[in-house]
N, C-alpha and C positions, 0 to 999 in steps of 0.2 A: 322381148318379153320373156322368151325362154330363159335368156341369161339371167334376167332379173328374178324370175321365179326360182331358177336354180340357186342363185345366190341367196335369196331370201329363205329358201327351204333348207339349204345345206349348212349355213353358219350356225343357227340356233342349236342344232344337235351337238356341235362341237363344244359350245359354251356349257351346255348342260352336262356333257361328259366330264369336262374339267372340274366343274362345281361339285358334282357327286363324288368324285374320287377324293377331293380334298376333305370334304365333310366326313367321309368314311374313315380316312386316315386319322383325323383328329379324334373321332369317336373311339377307334381302336386304341389309340395312344392313351386316352383318358381311362378307358376300361382296363387297359393293361396296368396302368399305375395303381388303380384301385385294387385290382386282383393281387398285385405284388404286395401292397400294403396289408391287405387282408391275410395273405399267406404269412407275412412277417409277424403280424400280431397274433395270428393263430398259433404258430409254433412257439412264440415267446410265452403265450398263455399256457400252452401244454407243458413246456419245459420249466416254467417258473417253480421254484421250490415251494412245496406246500407248507403252509403255516402249521407249526406243531401245536396240537391241541392237548392240553393236560387231561390225562385219563383219570378222573376223580373216582370212577367206579369201575369194577371189572367188566370186561367185555362179555356179552351174552354168549351162551353156549348153544344157541339155536342155529338152524341152517343158515348159511350165508355169512355169518359174522365171524365165527370161530375165534372170538376173543380179540378181534382187531380193535384199534383205537377208535373211539366214537367220533362222529363228525361234530363240527361246531354246533350244528343245530341240536344234535343229541345231547352234547355237553351242556348247552344252555338250558335245555329242557330238564336235564337232571338237576342242575343247580337251582332251578326254580321250583322243583318238585317239593312238596311238603315233607317234613321229617316223618320217618316211619313211627308207628305207634310204639310206645314203650310197653312191651309185653312181658309177662312172667314166663318162666321156663319150668317145664316139668321134666321128669326123667325121659331121656330119649332125644332131647333137643341137642343140636350140635353147633359148634362155632369154630372158626379158624383162629380165634383169639386164645392164646395160651399164656398163662401167667408163669413167671419164672419159678425156679425150683426152690428158692429160699426166701425167707421173709425179708432178708436184707435187700435182695434184689427188688422185691415188691416195693419196699420203701424208697429205694433210690431211683428206680426207673421212672421215666416220664410217662405217666399213665394217661390214656386218652380220656377226655371228659365226655364220654358217650357210653350209652348202653350197647351191649352186644346182642345182636339178634340174628337169627337165621331164617331163611324162608325161600320161597320160589316166587317168581313173577314172570309175566309175559311182556313182550315189547313189540313195537312196530316202528318203522322208520320210513321217511320219504325224502326226496331230494328234488331240486330244480336246478337246471343249468342253462347257460346261454352261450352262443358262439356264432358261427355262421349258420343262421337258422336258430330255431328254438325248439325245446323239447321238455317234457316233464315225465317223471315216472315215480311210482310208489311201490313199496313192497312190504309184506308182512311175513312173519314166520315165527315158529315156536322158539322160545329161548328161556334162559334162566338168568336171574340177576337179583339185585337187592329187592327185598319185599318185606312185608310185615312178618314177624316171627314171634316166637315166645321165648323171652329170655332177658334177664337183667343181671349184670355183674357189677358189683361195687368196684369203681375205678380206683379206689385206694382202700386199704384195710379200715380206714375211718369213714368210708362212705363215698358216694358219688356226688359230683358237683351239679348234676342234673336232677331236678325234682322228679321223682318217680312215685306214682301213686302206689300206696301200700308200704312205702319206706318211712322210717322215722327220721324227721329232721333233727340235726344236731348242731348246737352252738358251742363255740370254744371260749373259755374264760381264763384269764390270768390273774392269780391271787396277788401277784407281786406289783401290780399296777392299779391305779385308780381308773374309773370310767373314762377319764380324760387322757389316760396313758402316762400319768406321772408315777414315779416309783413310790412304793409304800415303805415307810420307814420301819414299821413294826413287824416286818416279815423277814425271817432268816431261813434260808433254804435248808440248812442242816438241822433246824428244830422241827421235829415231827409235829409238835403241838401247834405250831403256827399253821401248818396245813390242816391238821385235824380239827382245830377250832372252827375254821371256815367251812369245812365239810359238815361238821356238826350243826352249824347254823343253817346251812342249806337244808339239811335233813329235818331239822326242827320246823322249818317253814314248808315242809312237804314238797320241796322242789318248786314252789311257786315262783313266778317270774321276778317278784320283788326281792327274792333272796339273792339275785345276781346283779342287782342294779348298781352296786358299788364297785364291781370288778370290771377290768378292761375286757371288752368283747370283740372278737374277730368279726369282720364284716361278712365273711363268707359263711354259708350254711352247707353242710354235707348231709346226704340222705343215706341211711344205713338200713340194711335188711337183716344182717346177722352180726353178732359180736364174736369174732374169732381172730384176735390179733396176736400173732406169735411174738416172742421176745424180740424187741427191736430197740433201736436207739430212741431215747426220750425226746429227741428233736423231731420225731416223726409227726407228733401231734401239731406243733406249730407249723411244720413244713406243709402238711396237707391242707391246713386251714389258711395257708398263704400269709402267715404272720411270723415266719422264721426270722425276719429282720427286725421284729419288734418284741418278740417274746423269747426269753431264754428257756432252755429245755428243762424246766422244773417248776413246781408249784402251779400247775394248770389242771383244769377240769373240763370235760366235754359233757354236755347235757343233751340227751336224746329224749324226745317227748312225742307221744302220739295217743290218739283215742282209738282204742281197739274195739271192734265189734266181732265177736266170735260167731261162726256159722253153726255151732253146736254147743251143747253143754260140755264143760270141761272142768276137771279138778286137777291142779298141777302145782308144782313148786319149782322155784329157780334153784339151780345148782351151778356154782361158778367159782372162779378164782381171779384175782386181780393183782397186778403189780403196778401201782401200789394200792389202788382203790377201785372197787366195783360195787355199786349200789343199785338196787332195783326196788321201785315203789309201784304199788297198784292202788288206784283210788286214793292217792295221798297217804298211803300207809306203807311203812317199811316192810318189805318181804325178804330182803337179802342184803347183807353187807359182807362182802368178801374182800379181804385185804391182806397185804404182805404182813407176815408175823410181826415185824418190828413196828409197823405203822398201826396195826389193828387196835391196840389199846387206846389210841388217841382219837378214834372216830366211831367206835361202835356204840358208845353211850349205854343206854339201858337195853338195847336190842340184844337178843341172844339167839344163836342158831338153833334150828330144830333138833339137830343131833350134834354130839360132841365132835369137834374138828379133829380128824386123825392126821397128825403131822407126818406120819410115816406112810400113809396110803398113796397109791399112784395118783399122779396129777398131770394135767396137760402142760403146766408151767413148772419147770424144775424149781423147787424151793417155795412154790406157792400152793399150799394145800387147798383142797376143795372145801367149800362151805355149802351146807344145805339150808335152804330157807323155809319159810312157813308155807303151808298149803293155802292155795287160792282157789275159790270156786266161782266160776262164771257161767251164766246161763246163755243160751242161744239168743242172739240179738241184743244182749245187754251191752251197754257202752261202759268202758272202763279206761280211765286215764292211766297210761304207763309212763313212768319216768325212770330213765336209766342213766347213771353217771359213771364215768370212768376218769381217773385222775392219776397224776404223777406227783410225787412229793420231792425227793432230793435230786432227781435227775439220774442219768445212767441208762438203765433199760426199762422198758415198759412192755406189758403183755396183758391180755384180757380174754377170758373165755366165759360165755354165758350159755348154760344148757338148761333144759327143762326135763322134769320127770313127771309123767302123767300117772295119776293114781290108778291102781288096779290094772296096769298094762304090764304084760310080761316082757321083760327085756332080756337080751343076752347078758351074760355075766363074764367078767374077767376071771382069771385063775384064782384070785383072792376073794371072789364072790361079789366084787363091786359091779354095779350095773353099768352097761354100755348105753349112754344116753344121747339123745339128739340135741343139736344146737337150738337155742331160741331163734325163731325166725318169723318175719312178718310176711314172707312169700315162700311158696314152694321152692326148695333149694335146687338151683340149676346144676347141670353137670360141670360147668365151668367153676362155679363156686365150690362145689364138692372137691374138685381137683386142687384148687387153690388151698383149701383148708387142709387137705391130706398132705400136701407138700409143706405147708407151714407147721404142721404138727405130725411129723413122721412117726413119732413114738407113742401116739395116742389114737385110740379107736373111738369113732363116733357112730351112733345109730343113724342110718340113712333111710330106713323104710318107715318106721313108726315115728313120724315127725308131725306134731301138731303145729298148725299155722295160726299166727295171731295177726291178722291183717289190720293195718292202720286205716281208719275210715277217713274219707275226705268228702265234705259236703253231705254227710250223713249216709254215705255209701261205703260198702266194703271195698278195700283196695282192689280185690280181684274183679269186682263188678264194674270197675271203671274201664276195663278192657273189653267189655262186651258191646 
């Protein structure tokens, strides 16, 4: 019995010992494989090249970012963010956008279809990551970046492609083609009377829409705040209205229209020059026709300037003398339709300047006694626009302080009120 007990008691422990060692070895082997795989994929994930994310907007200047490229989450958030408000600019606003030194460059460069604004904004960011284990973290900090600002710059001398409250919408027409785009047989580019007769008909209809129905019309609309176009190639008009492939650079006219509501009583008159034609109407009545000397007799009709045109006086456009229009009186809150036309007759060069003189305002004078006048504008003139105009007209001086504003209303509100 001793032997039996000994045999019975001693054999089971040996079997248990062999079974436990085998299971432990298999367990260690499996765990080792998983650990090696985890280490392999961990290092592969760490060393994998990061996907390059396009930096649509400048990096923030706050703590921790220092202008680094944004994460994909940040980029997506920026892409989904609503466009900043289109704001007007007053003196003191700044922008990194600088227009070129000459009018030719302004005409030839690819201008952005956006308004320029400056401002400050704050931002915060968060991230989530996974690996061996999980974790989450968020962080916030002060920073600077894109934000709403005050400022609008016409993206071409003929206006911006973006609709901006307070700006005058302008439409482009070609006298040489029918509404359907077919050539007109009775129009000869070198005959000033062909251009003049069509302009006269438009003026006789007080710039009503029906006066344009028989002419080819460009599909695009541009929105303008000032008229200050230095001498440039005549193809600039068709080019910026995106019809250069359909319209030859002659015999065209641009019509700007808006309903103005002044925020104060004002008495003023237009003063301007055009190569070849510049016309301004208020409440359907002609208040100014300024034209190149050779074209003028064919389109002034019965209208006469308030003062005799001095052909030898200084002018913003060489060869294009200034014309002074009739006085206009507007009361605070009064609605007034403004129609402004600019056009080119034979081709070659074009240029237009429209200024205003406010009655009983003391202006600086030039050496010959001529008044230094401000530009006609529907918005307070931004620093960027001021620099563009100064570069486009280096030999002419404008008034920049005493500048009346004629805001174009939209839905019965002043242009400036739309930003509040």
